[in-house]
C-alpha positions in Angstrom: 15.1 -47.8 -32.1 15.5 -44.3 -30.8 18.0 -43.8 -28.1 16.4 -43.4 -24.7 16.8 -40.1 -23.0 18.0 -40.0 -19.4 16.1 -37.7 -17.1 17.5 -36.6 -13.7 14.9 -36.6 -10.9 16.9 -33.8 -9.2 18.1 -31.0 -11.3 21.9 -30.4 -11.1 22.8 -27.1 -9.4 26.3 -25.7 -9.9 28.4 -25.9 -6.8 29.1 -22.7 -5.0 32.7 -21.8 -4.2 33.8 -23.3 -0.8 34.6 -20.9 2.0 37.9 -21.4 3.7 37.7 -23.3 7.0 38.0 -21.3 10.2 40.9 -22.2 12.4 40.0 -24.6 15.1 40.1 -23.4 18.7 42.5 -25.4 20.9 40.8 -28.0 23.1 40.9 -27.7 26.8 42.8 -30.4 28.6 40.7 -33.3 29.8 40.2 -33.5 33.5 40.8 -36.9 35.0 37.7 -38.9 35.7 37.0 -40.3 39.1 37.6 -44.1 39.3 34.6 -46.2 38.7 33.1 -48.1 41.6 33.4 -51.8 41.2 30.3 -53.5 39.8 28.4 -55.4 42.4 26.9 -58.6 41.0 23.4 -59.3 42.0 21.3 -62.3 41.4 19.1 -60.3 39.0 22.1 -59.2 36.9 23.3 -62.8 36.8 19.8 -63.9 35.7 19.5 -61.3 33.0 23.0 -61.4 31.6 24.1 -65.0 31.7 21.4 -66.8 29.7 17.9 -66.7 28.5 15.7 -68.7 30.7 12.9 -69.6 28.4 13.8 -70.9 25.0 11.7 -70.1 21.9 10.6 -73.7 21.7 9.3 -73.7 25.3 7.5 -70.4 24.6 5.9 -72.0 21.5 4.8 -75.0 23.7 3.2 -72.6 26.2 1.3 -70.8 23.5 0.2 -74.1 22.0 -0.9 -75.3 25.5 -2.9 -72.1 26.1 -4.6 -72.4 22.7 -5.5 -76.1 23.5 -6.8 -75.4 26.9 -8.8 -72.2 26.2 -9.4 -71.8 22.4 -9.8 -68.2 21.4 -8.3 -66.7 24.6 -4.8 -66.5 23.2 -5.6 -64.7 20.0 -3.1 -62.0 20.9 -0.4 -64.3 22.4 2.6 -65.2 20.3 5.9 -66.9 21.1 7.8 -63.6 21.7 5.2 -62.3 24.1 5.1 -65.6 26.0 8.9 -65.7 26.2 9.0 -62.1 27.4 6.3 -62.7 30.1 7.8 -66.0 31.3 11.4 -64.5 31.5 10.1 -61.5 33.4 8.2 -63.8 35.8 11.3 -65.9 36.4 13.5 -62.9 36.9 11.0 -61.5 39.5 11.0 -64.8 41.4 14.8 -64.9 41.4 15.1 -61.2 42.5 12.6 -61.6 45.3 14.2 -64.8 46.5 17.7 -63.3 46.4 16.3 -60.4 48.5 15.2 -62.9 51.1 11.5 -62.8 50.4 9.5 -66.0 50.0 7.5 -66.1 46.7 4.5 -68.3 46.6 2.4 -69.3 43.5 -1.0 -70.5 44.7 -1.5 -74.2 44.5 1.9 -74.7 42.8 5.0 -73.9 44.8 6.9 -71.6 47.3 10.4 -70.4 46.5 12.6 -69.5 49.5 16.2 -68.5 50.1 18.0 -70.7 52.6 21.6 -70.5 54.0 23.9 -73.5 53.6 26.6 -73.6 56.3 30.2 -73.7 55.4 31.5 -77.3 55.2 34.3 -79.5 54.0 33.7 -82.4 51.7 35.5 -84.8 49.5 36.7 -83.5 46.1 34.3 -85.0 43.5 37.2 -84.9 40.9 39.4 -87.1 43.1 38.2 -90.6 42.2 40.0 -92.4 45.1 39.0 -89.7 47.6 42.4 -89.7 49.1 43.2 -86.0 48.6 42.5 -83.2 50.9 38.9 -82.1 51.5 37.5 -79.2 49.6 36.2 -76.2 51.6 32.8 -74.9 50.5 32.0 -71.5 52.1 28.6 -70.6 53.4 26.2 -69.6 50.7 22.5 -69.1 49.8 20.5 -71.5 47.7 16.9 -71.5 46.5 14.5 -74.0 48.1 11.3 -74.9 46.2 8.5 -76.4 48.2 5.8 -78.0 46.1 2.3 -77.5 47.2 0.1 -80.5 48.2 -2.3 -80.0 45.2 0.6 -80.7 42.8 1.9 -83.6 44.9 -1.5 -85.2 45.0 -2.0 -84.8 41.3 1.3 -86.4 40.5 0.6 -89.3 42.9 -2.7 -90.0 41.2 -1.0 -90.4 37.8 -0.7 -94.0 36.5 2.8 -95.2 35.9 3.3 -96.1 32.2 
C-alpha cells in the first residue's frame, strides 16, 4: 500500500515578525458609584422568580385536552407554547390583583384582593396552646369567587 499524502485545507503562510507592543496608557481612577436603591419586591417579581406556575405535565394535559375537544384546532400548539401562555395568563391575574384590580374570567371566576386585619392567634407549632399568641400583621390575600355556572355544573355531577 502506498502511503497516504496529507493535504492541508489552508495553506501555511509564514508568520510575520511581531511588532513590539505599545506602552499602555495609565487608567483613570474609577469614580465611586452611587449606592443602589434597595430592590422593592412586587407580587409579579415573586411570581416570576420563585417558581414556575405551570409544569410541563400540566401543559401537556392542556394540549391533550384541546386536541380532544377540538381536533385540528391545536395543530400549532405544543407543550412549551401552552406552558408559556398559561404562565403569562397567571402572572397577569396576579399582577392585576396585586395592583388592586378585580380580574374576572367570564363564566368561571373573579379574582380580588382583600385586606386581612392584623390579629393575634395561637401558635400552630405550640401543641398545648399554652404559649403566648402570635401576632399576624395586616396583609392582603387573593379571594377567588367561583361563578354560578361552575357551581351548578359541579353540583350536577354524580358522586362516585
